[in-house]
All heavy atoms as a GROMACS GRO file, in nm:
protein
  583
    1MET      N    1  -0.014  -1.814   1.792
    1MET     CA    2  -0.086  -1.852   1.672
    1MET      C    3  -0.229  -1.812   1.677
    1MET      O    4  -0.286  -1.831   1.783
    1MET     CB    5  -0.059  -1.996   1.661
    1MET     CG    6  -0.128  -2.049   1.527
    1MET     SD    7  -0.098  -2.223   1.482
    1MET     CE    8  -0.211  -2.305   1.583
    2TYR      N    9  -0.278  -1.762   1.577
    2TYR     CA   10  -0.432  -1.724   1.566
    2TYR      C   11  -0.480  -1.791   1.439
    2TYR      O   12  -0.421  -1.773   1.330
    2TYR     CB   13  -0.448  -1.574   1.563
    2TYR     CG   14  -0.584  -1.536   1.532
    2TYR    CD1   15  -0.689  -1.550   1.624
    2TYR    CD2   16  -0.614  -1.481   1.404
    2TYR    CE1   17  -0.810  -1.521   1.585
    2TYR    CE2   18  -0.749  -1.446   1.369
    2TYR     CZ   19  -0.853  -1.458   1.461
    2TYR     OH   20  -0.977  -1.438   1.439
    3ARG      N   21  -0.587  -1.851   1.449
    3ARG     CA   22  -0.657  -1.916   1.331
    3ARG      C   23  -0.774  -1.837   1.302
    3ARG      O   24  -0.861  -1.813   1.389
    3ARG     CB   25  -0.690  -2.066   1.354
    3ARG     CG   26  -0.559  -2.154   1.357
    3ARG     CD   27  -0.602  -2.301   1.391
    3ARG     NE   28  -0.708  -2.344   1.286
    3ARG     CZ   29  -0.668  -2.413   1.180
    3ARG    NH1   30  -0.554  -2.444   1.145
    3ARG    NH2   31  -0.760  -2.449   1.086
    4LYS      N   32  -0.805  -1.807   1.174
    4LYS     CA   33  -0.929  -1.739   1.132
    4LYS      C   34  -1.054  -1.804   1.194
    4LYS      O   35  -1.061  -1.928   1.189
    4LYS     CB   36  -0.924  -1.728   0.986
    4LYS     CG   37  -1.038  -1.654   0.914
    4LYS     CD   38  -1.019  -1.652   0.773
    4LYS     CE   39  -1.127  -1.573   0.700
    4LYS     NZ   40  -1.097  -1.570   0.562
    5THR      N   41  -1.139  -1.725   1.262
    5THR     CA   42  -1.254  -1.786   1.320
    5THR      C   43  -1.388  -1.798   1.232
    5THR      O   44  -1.475  -1.876   1.261
    5THR     CB   45  -1.290  -1.721   1.454
    5THR    OG1   46  -1.308  -1.582   1.426
    5THR    CG2   47  -1.178  -1.732   1.553
    6HIS      N   48  -1.400  -1.707   1.138
    6HIS     CA   49  -1.509  -1.705   1.054
    6HIS      C   50  -1.466  -1.730   0.906
    6HIS      O   51  -1.395  -1.639   0.859
    6HIS     CB   52  -1.579  -1.562   1.064
    6HIS     CG   53  -1.638  -1.537   1.198
    6HIS    ND1   54  -1.563  -1.480   1.298
    6HIS    CD2   55  -1.760  -1.565   1.255
    6HIS    CE1   56  -1.643  -1.474   1.403
    6HIS    NE2   57  -1.754  -1.518   1.383
    7LEU      N   58  -1.502  -1.839   0.858
    7LEU     CA   59  -1.464  -1.870   0.731
    7LEU      C   60  -1.567  -1.842   0.625
    7LEU      O   61  -1.695  -1.850   0.642
    7LEU     CB   62  -1.438  -2.034   0.722
    7LEU     CG   63  -1.337  -2.086   0.817
    7LEU    CD1   64  -1.322  -2.236   0.796
    7LEU    CD2   65  -1.201  -2.017   0.796
    8SER      N   66  -1.527  -1.796   0.508
    8SER     CA   67  -1.620  -1.761   0.398
    8SER      C   68  -1.653  -1.895   0.322
    8SER      O   69  -1.584  -1.998   0.353
    8SER     CB   70  -1.552  -1.669   0.300
    8SER     OG   71  -1.435  -1.713   0.241
    9ALA      N   72  -1.746  -1.898   0.249
    9ALA     CA   73  -1.795  -2.007   0.172
    9ALA      C   74  -1.684  -2.090   0.094
    9ALA      O   75  -1.680  -2.215   0.096
    9ALA     CB   76  -1.905  -1.979   0.081
   10GLY      N   77  -1.590  -2.012   0.038
   10GLY     CA   78  -1.483  -2.077  -0.046
   10GLY      C   79  -1.376  -2.138   0.051
   10GLY      O   80  -1.275  -2.196  -0.004
   11GLU      N   81  -1.387  -2.128   0.181
   11GLU     CA   82  -1.289  -2.183   0.271
   11GLU      C   83  -1.326  -2.308   0.350
   11GLU      O   84  -1.274  -2.334   0.451
   11GLU     CB   85  -1.242  -2.068   0.365
   11GLU     CG   86  -1.189  -1.955   0.292
   11GLU     CD   87  -1.163  -1.830   0.390
   11GLU    OE1   88  -1.244  -1.805   0.478
   11GLU    OE2   89  -1.066  -1.771   0.365
   12SER      N   90  -1.428  -2.371   0.300
   12SER     CA   91  -1.491  -2.475   0.373
   12SER      C   92  -1.394  -2.597   0.399
   12SER      O   93  -1.424  -2.691   0.472
   12SER     CB   94  -1.620  -2.528   0.302
   12SER     OG   95  -1.588  -2.570   0.171
   13LEU      N   96  -1.279  -2.599   0.328
   13LEU     CA   97  -1.186  -2.704   0.340
   13LEU      C   98  -1.118  -2.699   0.468
   13LEU      O   99  -1.047  -2.789   0.516
   13LEU     CB  100  -1.087  -2.681   0.217
   13LEU     CG  101  -0.962  -2.783   0.218
   13LEU    CD1  102  -1.009  -2.921   0.204
   13LEU    CD2  103  -0.858  -2.735   0.105
   14PHE      N  104  -1.106  -2.568   0.524
   14PHE     CA  105  -1.030  -2.540   0.650
   14PHE      C  106  -1.124  -2.554   0.763
   14PHE      O  107  -1.242  -2.533   0.764
   14PHE     CB  108  -0.982  -2.415   0.638
   14PHE     CG  109  -0.889  -2.388   0.528
   14PHE    CD1  110  -0.931  -2.320   0.417
   14PHE    CD2  111  -0.753  -2.433   0.524
   14PHE    CE1  112  -0.841  -2.306   0.306
   14PHE    CE2  113  -0.668  -2.420   0.421
   14PHE     CZ  114  -0.716  -2.359   0.315
   15GLU      N  115  -1.067  -2.571   0.880
   15GLU     CA  116  -1.130  -2.568   1.021
   15GLU      C  117  -1.117  -2.435   1.072
   15GLU      O  118  -1.007  -2.382   1.075
   15GLU     CB  119  -1.080  -2.674   1.108
   15GLU     CG  120  -1.101  -2.810   1.061
   15GLU     CD  121  -1.238  -2.862   1.085
   15GLU    OE1  122  -1.306  -2.810   1.188
   15GLU    OE2  123  -1.286  -2.947   1.006
   16PRO      N  124  -1.227  -2.375   1.115
   16PRO     CA  125  -1.204  -2.245   1.185
   16PRO      C  126  -1.137  -2.257   1.328
   16PRO      O  127  -1.152  -2.356   1.389
   16PRO     CB  128  -1.355  -2.190   1.206
   16PRO     CG  129  -1.429  -2.322   1.207
   16PRO     CD  130  -1.359  -2.415   1.122
   17GLY      N  131  -1.082  -2.144   1.361
   17GLY     CA  132  -1.021  -2.141   1.498
   17GLY      C  133  -1.122  -2.114   1.594
   17GLY      O  134  -1.227  -2.069   1.563
   18ALA      N  135  -1.089  -2.123   1.727
   18ALA     CA  136  -1.185  -2.109   1.824
   18ALA      C  137  -1.129  -2.018   1.940
   18ALA      O  138  -1.199  -1.969   2.034
   18ALA     CB  139  -1.229  -2.239   1.895
   19ALA      N  140  -1.001  -1.975   1.934
   19ALA     CA  141  -0.932  -1.896   2.035
   19ALA      C  142  -0.904  -1.761   1.982
   19ALA      O  143  -0.884  -1.733   1.862
   19ALA     CB  144  -0.807  -1.959   2.079
   20PHE      N  145  -0.900  -1.666   2.073
   20PHE     CA  146  -0.861  -1.527   2.038
   20PHE      C  147  -0.749  -1.484   2.132
   20PHE      O  148  -0.762  -1.396   2.212
   20PHE     CB  149  -0.997  -1.442   2.075
   20PHE     CG  150  -1.108  -1.477   1.990
   20PHE    CD1  151  -1.205  -1.563   2.030
   20PHE    CD2  152  -1.122  -1.430   1.849
   20PHE    CE1  153  -1.312  -1.604   1.958
   20PHE    CE2  154  -1.236  -1.468   1.775
   20PHE     CZ  155  -1.328  -1.555   1.833
   21PRO      N  156  -0.630  -1.528   2.092
   21PRO     CA  157  -0.518  -1.494   2.187
   21PRO      C  158  -0.470  -1.354   2.150
   21PRO      O  159  -0.502  -1.300   2.047
   21PRO     CB  160  -0.400  -1.582   2.126
   21PRO     CG  161  -0.434  -1.619   1.987
   21PRO     CD  162  -0.601  -1.618   1.983
   22VAL      N  163  -0.399  -1.286   2.259
   22VAL     CA  164  -0.347  -1.159   2.237
   22VAL      C  165  -0.200  -1.173   2.263
   22VAL      O  166  -0.162  -1.276   2.317
   22VAL     CB  167  -0.402  -1.062   2.334
   22VAL    CG1  168  -0.553  -1.029   2.312
   22VAL    CG2  169  -0.391  -1.094   2.485
   23PHE      N  170  -0.111  -1.082   2.219
   23PHE     CA  171   0.027  -1.085   2.221
   23PHE      C  172   0.071  -0.954   2.262
   23PHE      O  173   0.007  -0.844   2.247
   23PHE     CB  174   0.084  -1.117   2.084
   23PHE     CG  175   0.017  -1.225   2.003
   23PHE    CD1  176  -0.104  -1.213   1.932
   23PHE    CD2  177   0.064  -1.356   2.017
   23PHE    CE1  178  -0.166  -1.320   1.871
   23PHE    CE2  179   0.002  -1.465   1.964
   23PHE     CZ  180  -0.115  -1.452   1.884
   24GLU      N  181   0.193  -0.958   2.328
   24GLU     CA  182   0.252  -0.830   2.372
   24GLU      C  183   0.389  -0.813   2.305
   24GLU      O  184   0.464  -0.902   2.303
   24GLU     CB  185   0.278  -0.823   2.517
   24GLU     CG  186   0.316  -0.681   2.573
   24GLU     CD  187   0.318  -0.674   2.722
   24GLU    OE1  188   0.233  -0.726   2.786
   24GLU    OE2  189   0.412  -0.598   2.766
   25LEU      N  190   0.418  -0.695   2.260
   25LEU     CA  191   0.543  -0.658   2.199
   25LEU      C  192   0.567  -0.514   2.224
   25LEU      O  193   0.497  -0.412   2.202
   25LEU     CB  194   0.537  -0.680   2.036
   25LEU     CG  195   0.656  -0.651   1.967
   25LEU    CD1  196   0.773  -0.743   2.003
   25LEU    CD2  197   0.636  -0.659   1.821
   26ASN      N  198   0.684  -0.484   2.280
   26ASN     CA  199   0.732  -0.351   2.319
   26ASN      C  200   0.627  -0.269   2.410
   26ASN      O  201   0.601  -0.158   2.380
   26ASN     CB  202   0.761  -0.275   2.197
   26ASN     CG  203   0.880  -0.335   2.122
   26ASN    OD1  204   0.971  -0.387   2.182
   26ASN    ND2  205   0.884  -0.319   1.994
   27GLY      N  206   0.560  -0.358   2.501
   27GLY     CA  207   0.461  -0.286   2.580
   27GLY      C  208   0.322  -0.267   2.522
   27GLY      O  209   0.253  -0.210   2.593
   28VAL      N  210   0.304  -0.310   2.396
   28VAL     CA  211   0.167  -0.293   2.343
   28VAL      C  212   0.104  -0.437   2.331
   28VAL      O  213   0.160  -0.523   2.270
   28VAL     CB  214   0.180  -0.227   2.199
   28VAL    CG1  215   0.046  -0.216   2.135
   28VAL    CG2  216   0.242  -0.094   2.209
   29THR      N  217  -0.010  -0.443   2.381
   29THR     CA  218  -0.092  -0.567   2.368
   29THR      C  219  -0.178  -0.563   2.242
   29THR      O  220  -0.246  -0.455   2.215
   29THR     CB  221  -0.189  -0.587   2.485
   29THR    OG1  222  -0.093  -0.592   2.606
   29THR    CG2  223  -0.259  -0.723   2.487
   30TYR      N  224  -0.165  -0.666   2.158
   30TYR     CA  225  -0.243  -0.658   2.032
   30TYR      C  226  -0.306  -0.796   2.011
   30TYR      O  227  -0.269  -0.900   2.062
   30TYR     CB  228  -0.157  -0.615   1.914
   30TYR     CG  229  -0.052  -0.711   1.880
   30TYR    CD1  230  -0.073  -0.808   1.779
   30TYR    CD2  231   0.071  -0.720   1.945
   30TYR    CE1  232   0.030  -0.901   1.744
   30TYR    CE2  233   0.180  -0.805   1.912
   30TYR     CZ  234   0.156  -0.894   1.813
   30TYR     OH  235   0.249  -0.990   1.775
   31GLY      N  236  -0.401  -0.797   1.917
   31GLY     CA  237  -0.468  -0.928   1.873
   31GLY      C  238  -0.474  -0.920   1.718
   31GLY      O  239  -0.452  -0.811   1.662
   32ILE      N  240  -0.529  -1.015   1.661
   32ILE     CA  241  -0.532  -1.032   1.523
   32ILE      C  242  -0.674  -1.071   1.493
   32ILE      O  243  -0.734  -1.168   1.548
   32ILE     CB  244  -0.432  -1.141   1.471
   32ILE    CG1  245  -0.286  -1.101   1.513
   32ILE    CG2  246  -0.453  -1.160   1.325
   32ILE    CD1  247  -0.190  -1.207   1.482
   33ASN      N  248  -0.735  -1.024   1.383
   33ASN     CA  249  -0.856  -1.076   1.313
   33ASN      C  250  -0.815  -1.082   1.170
   33ASN      O  251  -0.755  -0.991   1.119
   33ASN     CB  252  -0.969  -0.969   1.333
   33ASN     CG  253  -1.060  -0.988   1.454
   33ASN    OD1  254  -1.160  -0.936   1.459
   33ASN    ND2  255  -1.010  -1.065   1.544
   34ILE      N  256  -0.833  -1.193   1.112
   34ILE     CA  257  -0.799  -1.220   0.971
   34ILE      C  258  -0.920  -1.193   0.885
   34ILE      O  259  -1.031  -1.256   0.900
   34ILE     CB  260  -0.744  -1.359   0.952
   34ILE    CG1  261  -0.629  -1.383   1.035
   34ILE    CG2  262  -0.717  -1.386   0.803
   34ILE    CD1  263  -0.572  -1.528   1.032
   35CYS      N  264  -0.908  -1.097   0.791
   35CYS     CA  265  -0.997  -1.073   0.681
   35CYS      C  266  -1.150  -1.066   0.719
   35CYS      O  267  -1.202  -0.978   0.772
   35CYS     CB  268  -0.967  -1.174   0.566
   35CYS     SG  269  -1.018  -1.116   0.402
   36PHE      N  270  -1.216  -1.176   0.696
   36PHE     CA  271  -1.361  -1.182   0.708
   36PHE      C  272  -1.405  -1.178   0.862
   36PHE      O  273  -1.512  -1.126   0.892
   36PHE     CB  274  -1.414  -1.312   0.657
   36PHE     CG  275  -1.568  -1.330   0.638
   36PHE    CD1  276  -1.645  -1.220   0.588
   36PHE    CD2  277  -1.623  -1.451   0.683
   36PHE    CE1  278  -1.778  -1.241   0.565
   36PHE    CE2  279  -1.768  -1.473   0.660
   36PHE     CZ  280  -1.837  -1.360   0.617
   37ASP      N  281  -1.312  -1.206   0.946
   37ASP     CA  282  -1.332  -1.201   1.092
   37ASP      C  283  -1.374  -1.055   1.135
   37ASP      O  284  -1.461  -1.045   1.232
   37ASP     CB  285  -1.215  -1.230   1.175
   37ASP     CG  286  -1.190  -1.385   1.183
   37ASP    OD1  287  -1.276  -1.466   1.132
   37ASP    OD2  288  -1.082  -1.426   1.218
   38THR      N  289  -1.325  -0.950   1.058
   38THR     CA  290  -1.360  -0.823   1.099
   38THR      C  291  -1.494  -0.784   1.082
   38THR      O  292  -1.539  -0.671   1.134
   38THR     CB  293  -1.276  -0.718   1.016
   38THR    OG1  294  -1.303  -0.728   0.880
   38THR    CG2  295  -1.122  -0.735   1.046
   39ASN      N  296  -1.584  -0.859   1.026
   39ASN     CA  297  -1.721  -0.831   1.008
   39ASN      C  298  -1.808  -0.871   1.136
   39ASN      O  299  -1.928  -0.862   1.139
   39ASN     CB  300  -1.777  -0.913   0.885
   39ASN     CG  301  -1.729  -0.850   0.764
   39ASN    OD1  302  -1.757  -0.731   0.715
   39ASN    ND2  303  -1.639  -0.922   0.681
   40PHE      N  304  -1.738  -0.930   1.227
   40PHE     CA  305  -1.812  -0.999   1.344
   40PHE      C  306  -1.753  -0.935   1.479
   40PHE      O  307  -1.630  -0.957   1.508
   40PHE     CB  308  -1.798  -1.145   1.348
   40PHE     CG  309  -1.844  -1.211   1.213
   40PHE    CD1  310  -1.762  -1.221   1.110
   40PHE    CD2  311  -1.982  -1.242   1.204
   40PHE    CE1  312  -1.799  -1.288   0.996
   40PHE    CE2  313  -2.025  -1.287   1.086
   40PHE     CZ  314  -1.941  -1.312   0.982
   41ALA      N  315  -1.841  -0.885   1.555
   41ALA     CA  316  -1.803  -0.822   1.682
   41ALA      C  317  -1.744  -0.938   1.782
   41ALA      O  318  -1.658  -0.904   1.864
   41ALA     CB  319  -1.919  -0.753   1.754
   42ASP      N  320  -1.799  -1.053   1.768
   42ASP     CA  321  -1.762  -1.160   1.856
   42ASP      C  322  -1.610  -1.204   1.823
   42ASP      O  323  -1.556  -1.285   1.899
   42ASP     CB  324  -1.846  -1.286   1.850
   42ASP     CG  325  -1.852  -1.358   1.715
   42ASP    OD1  326  -1.799  -1.303   1.612
   42ASP    OD2  327  -1.892  -1.474   1.713
   43ALA      N  328  -1.549  -1.158   1.715
   43ALA     CA  329  -1.409  -1.178   1.701
   43ALA      C  330  -1.320  -1.068   1.756
   43ALA      O  331  -1.204  -1.096   1.786
   43ALA     CB  332  -1.385  -1.191   1.550
   44ALA      N  333  -1.374  -0.945   1.767
   44ALA     CA  334  -1.291  -0.841   1.822
   44ALA      C  335  -1.308  -0.816   1.976
   44ALA      O  336  -1.219  -0.786   2.044
   44ALA     CB  337  -1.339  -0.703   1.759
   45ALA      N  338  -1.436  -0.850   2.019
   45ALA     CA  339  -1.461  -0.824   2.166
   45ALA      C  340  -1.361  -0.903   2.261
   45ALA      O  341  -1.320  -0.852   2.354
   45ALA     CB  342  -1.599  -0.865   2.186
   46PRO      N  343  -1.333  -1.033   2.231
   46PRO     CA  344  -1.249  -1.099   2.318
   46PRO      C  345  -1.094  -1.043   2.324
   46PRO      O  346  -1.041  -1.057   2.418
   46PRO     CB  347  -1.236  -1.242   2.261
   46PRO     CG  348  -1.358  -1.258   2.173
   46PRO     CD  349  -1.391  -1.125   2.127
   47LEU      N  350  -1.058  -0.980   2.216
   47LEU     CA  351  -0.927  -0.915   2.224
   47LEU      C  352  -0.941  -0.800   2.315
   47LEU      O  353  -0.845  -0.781   2.388
   47LEU     CB  354  -0.902  -0.866   2.072
   47LEU     CG  355  -0.892  -0.973   1.973
   47LEU    CD1  356  -0.858  -0.912   1.832
   47LEU    CD2  357  -0.796  -1.081   2.008
   48VAL      N  358  -1.038  -0.719   2.306
   48VAL     CA  359  -1.050  -0.606   2.393
   48VAL      C  360  -1.066  -0.647   2.539
   48VAL      O  361  -0.995  -0.587   2.630
   48VAL     CB  362  -1.175  -0.515   2.354
   48VAL    CG1  363  -1.212  -0.415   2.460
   48VAL    CG2  364  -1.161  -0.459   2.222
   49ALA      N  365  -1.146  -0.749   2.562
   49ALA     CA  366  -1.161  -0.813   2.708
   49ALA      C  367  -1.026  -0.849   2.759
   49ALA      O  368  -1.014  -0.853   2.880
   49ALA     CB  369  -1.256  -0.915   2.697
   50GLN      N  370  -0.932  -0.885   2.669
   50GLN     CA  371  -0.796  -0.936   2.718
   50GLN      C  372  -0.700  -0.816   2.727
   50GLN      O  373  -0.572  -0.841   2.739
   50GLN     CB  374  -0.739  -1.048   2.626
   50GLN     CG  375  -0.831  -1.174   2.645
   50GLN     CD  376  -0.778  -1.276   2.544
   50GLN    OE1  377  -0.688  -1.353   2.579
   50GLN    NE2  378  -0.839  -1.276   2.433
   51GLY      N  379  -0.743  -0.692   2.695
   51GLY     CA  380  -0.650  -0.578   2.705
   51GLY      C  381  -0.576  -0.538   2.570
   51GLY      O  382  -0.494  -0.451   2.580
   52ALA      N  383  -0.626  -0.589   2.457
   52ALA     CA  384  -0.566  -0.545   2.335
   52ALA      C  385  -0.592  -0.400   2.304
   52ALA      O  386  -0.707  -0.342   2.333
   52ALA     CB  387  -0.613  -0.631   2.223
   53ARG      N  388  -0.486  -0.333   2.265
   53ARG     CA  389  -0.497  -0.182   2.233
   53ARG      C  390  -0.484  -0.164   2.082
   53ARG      O  391  -0.503  -0.053   2.036
   53ARG     CB  392  -0.383  -0.114   2.316
   53ARG     CG  393  -0.392  -0.121   2.448
   53ARG     CD  394  -0.487  -0.048   2.515
   53ARG     NE  395  -0.461   0.101   2.487
   53ARG     CZ  396  -0.533   0.206   2.516
   53ARG    NH1  397  -0.648   0.182   2.588
   53ARG    NH2  398  -0.498   0.320   2.486
   54LEU      N  399  -0.441  -0.276   2.014
   54LEU     CA  400  -0.425  -0.263   1.866
   54LEU      C  401  -0.476  -0.390   1.804
   54LEU      O  402  -0.456  -0.509   1.859
   54LEU     CB  403  -0.272  -0.245   1.837
   54LEU     CG  404  -0.229  -0.245   1.688
   54LEU    CD1  405  -0.280  -0.116   1.623
   54LEU    CD2  406  -0.075  -0.260   1.687
   55MET      N  407  -0.536  -0.391   1.693
   55MET     CA  408  -0.585  -0.511   1.628
   55MET      C  409  -0.519  -0.496   1.481
   55MET      O  410  -0.535  -0.407   1.409
   55MET     CB  411  -0.737  -0.514   1.611
   55MET     CG  412  -0.789  -0.643   1.545
   55MET     SD  413  -0.967  -0.667   1.556
   55MET     CE  414  -1.035  -0.539   1.453
   56LEU      N  415  -0.448  -0.606   1.454
   56LEU     CA  416  -0.384  -0.624   1.326
   56LEU      C  417  -0.480  -0.710   1.233
   56LEU      O  418  -0.539  -0.801   1.283
   56LEU     CB  419  -0.247  -0.691   1.337
   56LEU     CG  420  -0.152  -0.620   1.430
   56LEU    CD1  421  -0.030  -0.707   1.440
   56LEU    CD2  422  -0.110  -0.482   1.388
   57VAL      N  423  -0.497  -0.660   1.109
   57VAL     CA  424  -0.584  -0.727   1.017
   57VAL      C  425  -0.526  -0.755   0.889
   57VAL      O  426  -0.539  -0.671   0.796
   57VAL     CB  427  -0.718  -0.624   0.996
   57VAL    CG1  428  -0.818  -0.712   0.913
   57VAL    CG2  429  -0.775  -0.595   1.133
   58PRO      N  430  -0.473  -0.872   0.878
   58PRO     CA  431  -0.423  -0.909   0.744
   58PRO      C  432  -0.545  -0.954   0.661
   58PRO      O  433  -0.632  -1.023   0.710
   58PRO     CB  434  -0.327  -1.038   0.774
   58PRO     CG  435  -0.368  -1.080   0.917
   58PRO     CD  436  -0.432  -0.966   0.980
   59ALA      N  437  -0.555  -0.895   0.531
   59ALA     CA  438  -0.686  -0.920   0.470
   59ALA      C  439  -0.644  -0.934   0.314
   59ALA      O  440  -0.554  -0.865   0.257
   59ALA     CB  441  -0.778  -0.798   0.485
   60GLN      N  442  -0.718  -1.025   0.255
   60GLN     CA  443  -0.708  -1.033   0.108
   60GLN      C  444  -0.858  -1.039   0.066
   60GLN      O  445  -0.923  -1.147   0.069
   60GLN     CB  446  -0.627  -1.172   0.082
   60GLN     CG  447  -0.623  -1.230  -0.055
   60GLN     CD  448  -0.664  -1.154  -0.188
   60GLN    OE1  449  -0.721  -1.054  -0.179
   60GLN    NE2  450  -0.617  -1.207  -0.294
   61ASN      N  451  -0.901  -0.932   0.012
   61ASN     CA  452  -1.048  -0.919  -0.015
   61ASN      C  453  -1.086  -0.984  -0.138
   61ASN      O  454  -1.200  -0.978  -0.176
   61ASN     CB  455  -1.089  -0.772  -0.011
   61ASN     CG  456  -1.015  -0.692  -0.116
   61ASN    OD1  457  -0.972  -0.742  -0.219
   61ASN    ND2  458  -1.008  -0.556  -0.091
   62MET      N  459  -1.000  -1.043  -0.212
   62MET     CA  460  -1.031  -1.129  -0.335
   62MET      C  461  -1.107  -1.042  -0.437
   62MET      O  462  -1.176  -1.099  -0.530
   62MET     CB  463  -1.090  -1.251  -0.305
   62MET     CG  464  -1.011  -1.331  -0.210
   62MET     SD  465  -1.066  -1.501  -0.171
   62MET     CE  466  -1.235  -1.500  -0.181
   63MET      N  467  -1.100  -0.919  -0.445
   63MET     CA  468  -1.160  -0.831  -0.546
   63MET      C  469  -1.071  -0.832  -0.667
   63MET      O  470  -0.955  -0.843  -0.659
   63MET     CB  471  -1.170  -0.680  -0.497
   63MET     CG  472  -1.270  -0.658  -0.397
   63MET     SD  473  -1.265  -0.482  -0.351
   63MET     CE  474  -1.388  -0.475  -0.231
   64LYS      N  475  -1.131  -0.816  -0.782
   64LYS     CA  476  -1.055  -0.780  -0.912
   64LYS      C  477  -0.976  -0.657  -0.896
   64LYS      O  478  -1.022  -0.565  -0.812
   64LYS     CB  479  -1.148  -0.776  -1.028
   64LYS     CG  480  -1.212  -0.921  -1.045
   64LYS     CD  481  -1.296  -0.924  -1.177
   64LYS     CE  482  -1.346  -1.056  -1.189
   64LYS     NZ  483  -1.440  -1.070  -1.312
   65ARG      N  484  -0.873  -0.645  -0.961
   65ARG     CA  485  -0.771  -0.522  -0.948
   65ARG      C  486  -0.852  -0.396  -0.957
   65ARG      O  487  -0.827  -0.304  -0.877
   65ARG     CB  488  -0.661  -0.533  -1.053
   65ARG     CG  489  -0.568  -0.431  -1.031
   65ARG     CD  490  -0.439  -0.427  -1.125
   65ARG     NE  491  -0.356  -0.540  -1.083
   65ARG     CZ  492  -0.269  -0.538  -0.991
   65ARG    NH1  493  -0.246  -0.433  -0.911
   65ARG    NH2  494  -0.184  -0.640  -0.971
   66GLY      N  495  -0.942  -0.378  -1.064
   66GLY     CA  496  -1.006  -0.251  -1.069
   66GLY      C  497  -1.074  -0.211  -0.952
   66GLY      O  498  -1.082  -0.095  -0.899
   67ALA      N  499  -1.155  -0.309  -0.892
   67ALA     CA  500  -1.242  -0.288  -0.779
   67ALA      C  501  -1.155  -0.259  -0.660
   67ALA      O  502  -1.179  -0.176  -0.572
   67ALA     CB  503  -1.346  -0.398  -0.754
   68ALA      N  504  -1.041  -0.333  -0.647
   68ALA     CA  505  -0.954  -0.320  -0.534
   68ALA      C  506  -0.897  -0.177  -0.543
   68ALA      O  507  -0.877  -0.126  -0.424
   68ALA     CB  508  -0.839  -0.422  -0.540
   69GLU      N  509  -0.852  -0.134  -0.646
   69GLU     CA  510  -0.799  -0.004  -0.658
   69GLU      C  511  -0.899   0.109  -0.613
   69GLU      O  512  -0.873   0.201  -0.544
   69GLU     CB  513  -0.753   0.027  -0.793
   69GLU     CG  514  -0.615  -0.041  -0.830
   69GLU     CD  515  -0.507   0.009  -0.746
   69GLU    OE1  516  -0.495   0.125  -0.712
   69GLU    OE2  517  -0.419  -0.085  -0.717
   70GLU      N  518  -1.020   0.089  -0.655
   70GLU     CA  519  -1.132   0.190  -0.621
   70GLU      C  520  -1.154   0.189  -0.470
   70GLU      O  521  -1.183   0.291  -0.400
   70GLU     CB  522  -1.259   0.141  -0.700
   70GLU     CG  523  -1.376   0.241  -0.668
   70GLU     CD  524  -1.491   0.202  -0.741
   70GLU    OE1  525  -1.485   0.123  -0.849
   70GLU    OE2  526  -1.617   0.249  -0.695
   71TRP      N  527  -1.154   0.071  -0.394
   71TRP     CA  528  -1.195   0.057  -0.265
   71TRP      C  529  -1.087   0.046  -0.166
   71TRP      O  530  -1.106   0.044  -0.046
   71TRP     CB  531  -1.287  -0.069  -0.249
   71TRP     CG  532  -1.419  -0.046  -0.308
   71TRP    CD1  533  -1.456  -0.084  -0.435
   71TRP    CD2  534  -1.534   0.015  -0.243
   71TRP    NE1  535  -1.589  -0.056  -0.444
   71TRP    CE2  536  -1.643   0.014  -0.334
   71TRP    CE3  537  -1.554   0.069  -0.117
   71TRP    CZ2  538  -1.761   0.054  -0.296
   71TRP    CZ3  539  -1.681   0.109  -0.091
   71TRP    CH2  540  -1.782   0.110  -0.185
   72LYS      N  541  -0.956   0.047  -0.215
   72LYS     CA  542  -0.846   0.028  -0.119
   72LYS      C  543  -0.833   0.127   0.000
   72LYS      O  544  -0.795   0.080   0.106
   72LYS     CB  545  -0.711   0.024  -0.197
   72LYS     CG  546  -0.665   0.155  -0.248
   72LYS     CD  547  -0.527   0.140  -0.312
   72LYS     CE  548  -0.483   0.281  -0.364
   72LYS     NZ  549  -0.356   0.262  -0.446
   73LEU      N  550  -0.875   0.247  -0.018
   73LEU     CA  551  -0.870   0.338   0.093
   73LEU      C  552  -0.991   0.337   0.183
   73LEU      O  553  -0.996   0.395   0.290
   73LEU     CB  554  -0.836   0.482   0.046
   73LEU     CG  555  -0.714   0.493  -0.032
   73LEU    CD1  556  -0.691   0.650  -0.078
   73LEU    CD2  557  -0.594   0.460   0.055
   74LEU      N  558  -1.099   0.262   0.143
   74LEU     CA  559  -1.217   0.250   0.215
   74LEU      C  560  -1.239   0.119   0.287
   74LEU      O  561  -1.324   0.103   0.355
   74LEU     CB  562  -1.339   0.282   0.124
   74LEU     CG  563  -1.333   0.420   0.054
   74LEU    CD1  564  -1.446   0.425  -0.052
   74LEU    CD2  565  -1.349   0.530   0.148
   75HIS      N  566  -1.163   0.020   0.255
   75HIS     CA  567  -1.169  -0.110   0.298
   75HIS      C  568  -1.135  -0.127   0.451
   75HIS      O  569  -1.040  -0.074   0.495
   75HIS     CB  570  -1.073  -0.210   0.231
   75HIS     CG  571  -1.090  -0.344   0.262
   75HIS    ND1  572  -1.201  -0.422   0.248
   75HIS    CD2  573  -0.998  -0.433   0.324
   75HIS    CE1  574  -1.176  -0.538   0.286
   75HIS    NE2  575  -1.052  -0.562   0.343
   76ASN      N  576  -1.233  -0.178   0.530
   76ASN     CA  577  -1.214  -0.188   0.682
   76ASN      C  578  -1.191  -0.051   0.742
   76ASN      O  579  -1.114  -0.043   0.832
   76ASN     CB  580  -1.107  -0.291   0.715
   76ASN     CG  581  -1.136  -0.424   0.676
   76ASN    OD1  582  -1.262  -0.482   0.677
   76ASN    ND2  583  -1.048  -0.510   0.638
   0.00000   0.00000   0.00000
């Protein structure tokens, strides 16, 4: 389980996570950064330090459809 560590202003109802677990599947070690976490090196560095070779990034950028279409290939 991984809990988002950096919350945006609209997520103040939630508690941020504090751990950066890595997982292994089929010989590949990976970690997760959720959405806003990708803006902070301190969310990615612990994954690398634990041997992660892949970072999965589920993201919901909350843009309006027009802006999302324009930026979808440039996001992250």
